[in-house]
LUMTORMAR-182559 format. One record per residue (C-alpha): residue in three letters; x, y, z. Coordinates in pm, whole numbers, plus 50000, padded with zeros to 5 digits. Example, Ala and Ser with C-alpha at 12.3 -4.5 7.8 and 13.67 -1.06 7.14 Angstrom:
REM LUMTORMAR-182559
ALA512304955050780
SER513674989450714
END
This chain:
REM LUMTORMAR-182559
MET107523832141593
ASN107073807541304
THR103423797641368
HIS104293764741201
ASN101503743741349
GLN098503765841289
THR096953741041052
LEU096303716841336
THR093613739141482
THR092193760241203
ALA093163744140872
PHE094693777940800
THR098203787340691
ASP099383821640795
PRO100443842340492
ASP103693851440664
ASP104683814640678
LEU104933815740299
ASP107253832540051
ASN105313863239935
ASN108323878839763
SER108133875239387
SER110723902439322
PRO113783893539112
ASN116133905739387
GLY119223884139405
HIS120303861039679
LEU123873870639586
GLN124183844139316
ASP124513871339052
VAL127683883939219
MET129193851039330
ALA131963855039075
ALA133073887439239
HIS136483887339400
MET136133876539763
GLY139043895039911
ARG140153897640265
ARG137533914040485
GLN138143949440584
VAL139183953440945
LEU137263983041077
ARG138734006941325
SER136154011041598
GLY138254027841862
VAL138074014942218
GLY137084049042346
ALA134194052542104
LEU132884017942189
ALA133134024542559
THR131144056342509
ALA128534037842307
SER128074008842546
LEU128894021742893
GLY128304058742844
GLY124754051142737
LEU124094034843072
GLY125264065443255
LEU123304088743031
THR120044070743090
ALA120234070543470
CYS116834081443590
GLY115484095043911
GLY113864072444164
GLY114814052844469
ASP117344024744440
ASP116973991844621
ASP120113973444516
VAL122813990044307
ALA123303972643973
GLU126653956343923
ALA128813972543653
ALA129163951943336
PRO132543934343336
LEU134863943843052
LEU136303908943005
PRO134383882742805
PRO131983862543018
VAL133013828143140
LEU130103803843137
GLY129843787543478
PHE127043762043456
THR126783725743350
ALA125003722743017
VAL121463709343013
ALA120933678442799
LYS118423676342516
ASP115143660942624
LEU111593653342514
VAL109853656342850
ASP106963679542930
ARG108883701643168
VAL111223731143207
THR114783720243280
VAL117503743643407
PRO121083735943516
ALA121953722043856
GLY122073750444107
TYR119273770143940
THR115533773444006
ALA112743781943760
THR109573798743889
VAL106413807843697
ILE105313843443775
TYR102653851743512
ALA100603828343293
THR097783830043040
GLY094563841343207
ASP096143854643528
SER094133883143675
ILE095843917143693
ASP092963932643887
PRO091703924444238
THR088123926644110
VAL088733899443849
THR088603863443969
ASP091533839643963
TYR091833819143645
GLN089893786543650
ASN091593773043336
ASN088553753643225
GLY087433775642937
THR084823795243134
ASP086973825643219
SER086243858743046
ASN087393895243065
PHE090823891042907
ALA091023928842903
ARG092083924743269
ARG093833891243243
SER097093880043093
GLY096843873742723
ASP098083842342550
HIS101373833842375
HIS103803854142588
ASP106583866942361
GLY109003896542359
MET109303916042684
HIS111323942042872
TYR112093950043237
PHE111463986343337
GLY112783993143685
LEU110734011243950
GLY112264028944247
THR110724029244593
ASP109154062544502
GLY107344047444203
LYS109514065343947
PRO111714050243676
SER114984035343797
LEU117714017643604
THR119084001743919
SER116043987044093
ASN116403949644138
THR113333944644357
ARG110543963344183
ALA109753967943815
LEU107193970443540
MET107323941443299
ALA106013947642948
ILE105113914642778
ASN103803907742427
HIS100903883742364
GLU101413873442007
ALA098703849041909
ILE096293821542009
ASN097043796441731
GLY097243760941855
THR096073769442207
VAL092793787742148
GLN090833755642203
PHE091873757042569
MET090273791642610
HIS086733778042560
PRO084983749642747
ASN084713727542438
GLY086953745342192
GLN086003770841927
THR082513772141778
ASN081863777641406
ILE085553779341312
SER085313760940980
ALA084913781440664
SER081473766940591
ALA080083773140941
GLY077853801341055
PRO078873832941243
ARG081353830341528
PRO079783836341872
GLU080543871541995
ALA081553860442345
GLU084163836742205
ALA085503861941957
LEU085743889242219
LYS087803866742444
GLU090093857442154
VAL090603893342042
GLU091463904942393
ALA093933876342442
HIS096233893942192
GLY098333925242244
ALA100543931642546
SER100593933742924
VAL102233959343148
ILE102363945543501
GLU104113955343819
ILE106313928643973
SER107923930144314
LYS110433908044490
THR109593891344820
ALA111913865944983
GLY114003865244665
VAL111093857744431
PHE109293882044200
GLY105523881444188
VAL102773901944023
VAL101383930844228
LYS097763924744143
ALA096453957744283
SER099063979744113
THR097714010543936
PHE100374004843668
ASN098783971943556
ARG097433974543206
ARG096383953542908
ILE096853968042561
THR094763947942313
PRO093433949441955
ARG090643971142099
THR092873997942256
PRO092664032242085
MET095974042341924
VAL097294070741710
PHE099724072141420
GLY102934091941412
GLY105354098741132
PRO105074104440755
ALA102094081340692
LYS099894097740957
GLY096824111240777
SER097614092140457
ALA094734081340239
LEU096044045840283
LEU095154046940655
LYS091624061140627
THR088874038740762
LYS085374041340899
TYR086994042841243
SER089314071841153
ALA088184091940852
ASP091314113540861
GLY093734084240886
THR095344095941209
ALA094084069241449
THR093374032241467
ARG092074005941703
GLY094523982341865
MET097483960941768
ILE097873924141687
GLY100503897541616
ASN102903913641864
CYS105993891941855
ALA109473905241929
SER110053938642096
GLY112503966142175
TYR112903995642403
THR114054031842382
PRO116784050442569
TRP114064073542705
GLY112234045542884
THR109424033442659
TYR108493999442520
LEU108493990942150
THR106183962342059
CYS106143949641701
GLU103243936941493
GLU104303906141299
ASN101823881541144
PHE098873904741082
ALA097623896040733
GLY096043863040835
PHE093443879241060
PHE091543896040777
ARG088773885440545
ARG088583895440177
GLY085573888739959
SER085723863039682
ALA085353889939413
ASP087203918339587
ASP089953920039325
THR087453932339068
LEU086743962739287
ARG090353971739359
SER092953990639158
ALA096023973839011
LYS098153990239282
GLU095903976839556
ARG096033941939411
THR099833943439399
ALA100013955039760
PHE097623928039878
LYS099653901039705
ARG102893913639858
ILE101583909240214
GLY099833876540132
LEU096233888140180
ALA094533870239895
GLN091093875239751
GLY088743850639922
ALA090733849040246
GLY088453840740537
GLY090563853240828
GLY092153827341056
GLN089703831641344
ARG086743843441132
TRP086083873441356
ALA084543892441064
THR081573868441072
VAL080453878941421
VAL077033895541440
PRO077413918641742
ALA074613924041991
ASP075163961341943
SER074163966641583
THR076123999441569
SER079393982941664
THR082163979241405
GLU084333958341638
TYR084163927841412
ALA083363943741076
ARG086853959041083
TRP088383924641028
ASP086943925240674
ALA089333942740433
SER086903940340141
LYS085673970939956
LEU082043972640066
GLY081174009540072
ALA080494034739797
SER083044061039901
THR086154068039697
ASP088364071440005
GLY087434041640222
THR085884061840504
ASP082634041840491
ASP084154007140533
PHE087393989740633
ARG088983983840293
ASN092193999640431
THR092073983040774
HIS094973959640698
ASN097223989940640
THR096714000441001
PHE098573969441122
GLY102173958041078
TRP103863986641264
VAL106173993441557
VAL104064005341851
GLU105464026942132
ILE103974023242481
ASP104844043442790
PRO104764016943065
TYR104984043043339
ASN101804061043229
PRO098804037343208
ALA096624065843080
SER098834072542777
THR097774064442421
PRO100094040742231
VAL101644053841909
LYS102244034941584
HIS105384050041433
THR105054048141056
ALA108584060440982
LEU109854025741079
GLY107894009440796
ARG105163983340771
PHE105953946240738
ALA105963915040958
HIS108003932141227
GLU110383911841443
GLY111683935841700
ALA113073971141686
TRP116323970841879
PRO118194003641934
SER121804010741863
ASN123944020042161
PRO123154057042217
VAL126034081442166
VAL125574118442240
GLY125564138841922
GLN124894109341691
PRO121614096141545
LEU119914065541686
ALA119334034541475
PHE116724007341528
TYR117313973141368
MET114403951641252
GLY113713918541078
ASP110773908740859
ASP109863873540965
SER108893856040645
ARG110743835840386
SER112713857240140
GLU112143889540332
TYR114543916640442
VAL116573931940724
TYR115753968540792
LYS117283997840978
TYR115704030841076
VAL117994060641148
SER116654091041331
THR117154126241198
ALA117584139041554
VAL120874132041729
TRP120914117742078
ALA120844143042363
ALA121674132542718
ALA118754152642855
ASP116314130142667
ALA117224100142883
ASN114814111443154
PRO112144133042987
THR108964146243140
ASP106994134142838
ARG108324101142708
LEU105994098242409
ALA106864133642296
THR110504122942303
GLY109504092542102
ALA108014115241838
LYS111294134441822
TYR113364103741741
LEU110874079541580
ASP108754101641355
ASN111524118241155
GLY114224096941001
THR115114073440718
LEU114264036940662
PHE116854014240498
ALA116963977940380
ALA120103956640382
LYS121963943340079
PHE124533916440168
ASN127353915539913
ALA129273883939829
ASP132593898539949
GLY131413902040310
THR130443938640280
GLY126963953040276
THR124993983940187
TRP122014000440352
LEU119614009640071
LYS117554040840134
LEU113794035640115
ASP112394068940004
LEU111694086939679
SER115214101139658
ASN116254065739560
THR115634064739186
ALA115204027139198
ILE112064034039403
SER110804066239243
GLY111294051438895
ASN109974016938980
SER107624002938716
ALA106253973638915
TYR104533996539167
SER104284034339132
PHE104834049839475
ALA102744081239525
ASP104654095939818
LEU106734086840123
ALA103644073940304
ASP103084049240022
VAL106724037940049
LEU106404031740423
VAL103004014640411
ASN104363992040138
ALA107913988940269
ARG108293953940127
LEU107593966539776
ALA110023995239829
ALA112743971439944
ASP112043949739639
ALA112553979639414
ALA115713990739595
GLY117333956639548
ALA117593944039908
THR118823908639976
LYS116233881540034
CYS116833864240368
ASP115693832740546
ARG113123845640796
PRO115063874140960
GLU113753875241313
TRP115143890641632
THR117883916541626
ALA120203923541919
VAL122943949341964
ASN126043940442167
PRO126183967142442
ARG129973964342449
ASN130853970542086
GLY127653979341899
GLU127713949141667
ILE124333936941545
TYR123153900741561
ILE120203888041357
THR118593853941384
MET117653838041052
THR115323810141156
GLU115053787740851
ASN113993783640491
PRO113193749040353
ASP112723765540015
ARG116393776140004
GLY118173759039716
SER115263736639622
VAL114753733739249
GLY111593749739115
THR108883764539336
THR107663754339679
SER105633784239794
SER101903783939730
ASN102433817139551
ASN104603799439291
ASN107603821739361
SER110893806839252
ASN112883791639536
PRO116023811139632
ASP119373795339551
VAL122233792339798
ASP124533822639813
ALA127253837940027
ALA124913849940301
PHE122883817540303
PRO125363791540180
ARG123933758240300
TYR121423733840160
TRP121123698840304
LEU118823669640365
ASP117203664640706
ASN115213634440819
LYS112503643441069
GLY111313614941287
VAL107933611241453
SER107263635141742
THR104343653041903
GLN104813679841635
ASN105313656241340
ALA102823627841315
THR104833609741049
ALA108483607840952
SER109393631840673
VAL112303646540480
SER113173683440452
LYS115773700340236
GLY117113735540232
ASN118313758040513
VAL116593735440762
ASN118063747541092
GLY118853784241025
GLN121743806641137
VAL122683838241326
MET124283866741128
ARG126523894041266
MET127053929041128
ARG129423957341207
GLU128563992241088
THR131334010540906
GLY133164031641161
SER130844016441423
LEU128384044541341
ALA124664038041368
SER124144061741074
ALA126574043540845
THR125324033840499
THR127704004340468
PHE128643975040690
ASN130553942340708
TRP128943908840787
ASP129733873140880
ILE127753843140997
TYR128253840841372
LEU126513807341413
PHE125413779741176
ALA122623760941351
SER122583723441295
GLN122463689541456
ALA125743677741604
THR125893648641358
ALA124163638341039
ASP121093616441049
ILE121663579041044
GLY122353567340691
LEU123773600540571
ASP127383609840512
ASN128583624740842
VAL132003633740700
ASN130343656840450
TYR127923669040718
GLN130773680140945
ALA132573697140657
ASN129653715040495
VAL126673716740732
ASN127913716941093
LEU130173746141012
SER130183759241370
GLY131473726541513
LEU128463720341737
THR128263691241978
SER125523675142183
VAL126123702142444
ASN125043730342215
ASP123483718141889
LEU120243735641801
SER117703742041531
LYS115873773641427
PRO117313802041637
ASP114543827341687
GLY115233851041978
CYS118593866342063
TRP119343890742344
PHE122393904742526
SER122723906242902
LYS124263939243009
ALA125103924143347
SER127033893643225
GLY127813900242858
ILE126193867042762
LEU124363864242430
TRP121203844042494
ILE119753824842197
GLU116273809442193
THR114723784541952
ASP111343780041785
ASP111603746641617
ASN109673719441441
ALA112663704141260
TYR114493687941555
THR111543679141777
ASP112093642041730
VAL115263647341936
THR114603676442171
ASN112153702942280
CYS112983739542220
MET115733755642423
LEU117643785642556
LEU121403786542504
ALA124163809042641
ALA126963821142414
VAL130123841642445
PRO129633865542152
GLY133173872242029
SER133433899541767
TYR133133904541393
GLY136093890141204
ASP137053863841463
GLY136613836341204
GLY137443836840836
LYS136513829240480
ILE135303793640421
THR134043773240127
VAL130833753140147
THR130323724039908
ASN126653714839891
GLN126533678439789
ALA124083663539543
ASN122093645239812
GLY121463678739977
LYS121703702839687
PRO120823689139345
GLY121793714239076
THR119083726538845
ALA120343702238583
GLY121403675838834
THR125033683038759
GLY126533677839104
PRO127803698239399
VAL127253735739429
VAL130193754439583
VAL129733787039776
ASP132273809339951
THR131163827140267
PHE132433842640591
ALA132053825340926
GLY132633834741286
LYS135033813641486
LYS133933778141557
MET132013771041873
ASN133073748342156
ASP131563736342481
THR133323764042675
ILE131763793342490
PHE128363778942390
ARG126083757542606
ARG122443747742640
PHE120953764142949
LEU117263754442944
THR114843731242769
ALA111113737742743
PRO107863717842770
LEU106313698742482
GLY104983719142193
SER106403752042317
GLU108993776742197
VAL111293797142419
THR110973834142352
GLY111373867842519
VAL114303875542749
ALA114763901743019
GLU116733905243340
SER117003925443657
PRO119833951043636
ASP122123930243857
GLY121673899943630
LYS120493878343921
ALA116983872643788
LEU116533861543428
PHE113063861643274
ILE112053840742973
ASN108723832142815
ILE107393797542741
GLN105013801842450
HIS102183778542343
PRO102993745942527
GLY100653718942400
GLU099933737042072
ASN099773704341880
THR096763691642075
ALA094013683641825
PRO090863704741884
ALA088833672941882
ASN090683661542194
ILE089803691342412
GLY087483669342619
ASP090143643442697
PRO093053656442908
THR094933623842855
LYS095383634442492
TYR096783669142562
GLU100303673242431
SER101263692642746
HIS099923699843093
TRP102533725643183
PRO102763745643414
GLY099873730643606
ASN101733697543625
GLY104593713843819
ALA107233698343593
GLY110483716943653
VAL108653744543841
ALA106293746744136
ALA102833736044015
TYR101073767343890
GLY097323771843876
PRO094533746243883
GLY094443712743709
SER097593695143825
SER098553666343595
SER095343671443393
ALA095743709043352
ARG095163727143027
PRO098563740642915
ARG099313777942946
SER101943801642812
ALA103913817343095
THR106653841043203
VAL109333822443399
MET111913836943638
VAL115233818343664
THR117473824243965
LYS120743809844085
ASN120463792044418
ASP123563809344552
GLY122213843444450
GLY124763849044174
VAL124593863343823
ILE122763840343582
GLY125023820243353
LEU128333828343522
END
């Protein structure tokens, strides 16, 4: 998620919306003169790929009753069988003709028979037993009729759903909006803060199908909320590190809760991976805290964007709890306040306990979630597994969602064993694969190849780094961004979701945007130099943004305005490979240039994927493969094209690495002024084959102010689940008392779905999980 409109409600900019990377790492411009030869064609072997993609399904078959047998994934490329949805600016969900969208779980919904139905007027409490806000990444975990895990159950499941944030919608959680939210105000009321804290985290809910429609089983013993208050433990090399010691856990082995949970993943042994993204903005730091901290601490703080004097976006640290012994709110203050030398008498290290991949066993509501430190700490966007192959390590691919950050890969030391697909202790299996392994960061070379750079002390670029002296492996993992800086990883344009094609193991990564890209000078508030165009991020252009509910006035942006989707193939198709090849699968853009601009140049150098009105898009955020259909689903989180259309979900036929070719991009002066104003800047890059209306179409558009995020499906592919996050987020807090001024009233208004919850056309907007079905009962998208 890009949290791009947070300033409307809190006058606060999330640190992860800025460029916090001051390292000199190249954006490939230093190697642009290198010979750009023909890309290597890698021999993957049909048999090996079949083992990776289809064998994994067989290996992970679990016990449990089956309701409907899942259809086998077809081997031929999918053929899209729906009429594309048009762009629109209406406050509704729109799906193709012949499809139906149904809301099944929205912000505030009770998951407990003893908790009242949501009134949606700001008076509801106890979010520890209600749906949180900002539904995001999710995964479908099948349940058999016997209540045990099943990969083939299409009528009963556990749905794990992230609740990322409350920015832009928090005013709707209170009767009259937030109290004492300005920096000069007094303490925040405890009742408000408690509700806000508990609205973060994740849900695990049981859903069951009746008359073809899934609904929440409110009385299920599986139902659970995991929040920033839930006790958790650490696993991996940083467990017990001095960097994780707090007043809550003096030995650095435990912590309290998770926050900023955006994208997600899953494991072949049946657990959920939820990823902490924008965490730095929740914490306070005193106005003179730098004087009390070491040079290393100051460097680490700067690298995650937690500046001295930060107040914390929701000001939870100001709460004076009724229980004077409680540290529930004091832990949101990362200042050095105590006299100890190790931080066990305050929460000076509390920020280090966030920013991790968290493993949850959805089938065991009594289990304690684990933060796996071997996967590194940064603004995590997902942790998607490689296709499991017996006898080979597992890899998990991750993005760091901030400008000029990196793509990461974790490779397990243990090799995959078929017996681990259905273990008796899922979290113990998680420790086997997720606590011992190696973290890497990606370097994209100008010739279309790439290298995975090892992030540990055996890499002399890290052990001999002068900018930050790493004490041990725990220090490397806690400060993974600094380690990737030292290793020389490639700065990227907000690397977000990762997805692995179940048919051939290729990795797709959404790069949402970077308006700093190619701009002369500095744009970031940290005064970091703007990255130039390069082979991996070759475009820079001018974009006129008209007035919309997200943009009060017309404006002009330059840079990588609409983003792209990258594709990688590991050498030898091995998850453990240390090299790879890459191309740019999709260049996001408008179909045509803005009025008054040169459309001939736009088609030649910006709309490089040949997009039309049927499939043009801006800011791809989520991406996810359907095992049932083979479709690659792409979601958007956009504020650059909202004068034309709301956010959307698109269906794509993925193709394969190397199906395009080498191209040359000429960035014109009106879009890319050279540092000396000397004219066009020419960049060579590698592109996937051009799109057309047959292989890429818009499937859904969302309500006003929302993004589309999170994708899951039933095993037969006949029920697709997506999340609509933060509709109405651009409603000014001052207008909370006037429903006519709300940006959105969805889903209470019943626009594109059956009206959901109280309020009707005056309803306060709510994030929600939506089920999409085909009226003829077929596989979605085909």
